[in-house]
N, C-alpha and C positions, 0 to 999 in steps of 0.2 A: 881748231878755231874756237874761240869763246862764244858762248850763247847767253843771251839776255834772259834772265829769270824774272826780274822784277824792275819795271820802270818806276822810278821813285817820285814821279809827278803825283802830287796830292796824297802821298803816303805818309802817315804820321810817323814820327821818329820811333815810337814804341813798337810799331809793326815792323819797321825796317830792322830794329834791334832783334826782334823775335826771329825774323827770317835769317839774319846772320847767325844767331845762336843755333837754330836747328840745322843749318848747313854745317856749322862747326861740329855739332854733336854727331852728325852723320859722316863726318870725315871727308866732306867734299871741299875741294879747293875752289875759292871764289875770290872776286875782288869787286870793289865798288868804285864807280866813276863819280866824279863831282859834277854839280850843276855847271852849265856853261855860264860865262859872265853876262851873256845877253839874253838869257832865259829861253834859248832855243831848246836846250836839253836840260832836264832836271836830274840827270844822273841815273844810275841803275846799279843793280847787283847782277854780276855776270858769273857764270860758271866757267872755269878754265877748261874742264874736260867735257867733251860732248857726250861721253858715255854716262855721265852723271845726270843728264837732263831728264830722262824718264822718271828716275827715282826722286829727283828734286821737284818735279812737277807733282808727283804723287804726294810728297811731303807738304808742298805748298797748298794743294787742294785740301788735305786733312787740316792744316793750320787754318785756312780760310773758313772751313766749315765750323771749326771750334770757335773761332773769333766771332763769326756771325751769330752762333748760338749764344755766346756770352753777351754780345751787344744787345741782342733781342731780349734776353733775360733781364739785363740791366735796365733797358727801356721799359719793359713791363713792370718791373719793381718800382721804378720812378713814377710810372703812371698810377700804380696802386697807392704809393705813398703821397701822391699829389705834388711831387717835386719835378715832374717832367716839364720841359720847356713848352710853353704854349704860344700861340700866335700873339696873344695879348702881351706876353713877356717880351717877345721880339719887338713889338711896337713900342712898349714902354722903355725898352733899353735904348732904342735908336729912333725916336719919332721923326727926326728930320729926314733920315734916309727913307723911312716909310712914306712920308709926305712927298718926297721927290719921285719915288717910284710910282706912286699913284698919279702924280702930275704928268709924268712921262707917258704912262699908259693912256691917260685922257688925251694928251696931245697926239699920240700916234693914232688913236681911234679917230680923232678929228681929222687928221691928215688922210686917213683912209676913206672917210665919209665925204670929204670936200669935193673930190672929182664927181661923185654922183650928184651932189647938191648943185655944183656949178653947171653940169651938163643938163640938168632938168630945167634950168632957167631959160 
């Protein structure tokens, strides 16, 4: 019976390609399912042989450690260079979205405070 190695929800394409590549390099048989048309499932990378699961998990853990170290190094370099994305960059890129989020927060806080205010009258 096949075993799910990687759920592809929120997985960037380059990461999925890397996983497929290291499975191929290790000689493991795998297949990939496609996302469902209604968004219930985003697809996945499955191992055909249950015996490959421990080795595939080990390879996956090694890959994720390397990817995390690389991403942290890139972020640290961007911060040193001054090219890292800041809160101000996000607000400038999409000010309407930021304003709507702030309004939604204020509205929800108002809803939470209203019962206490109304009961105290």
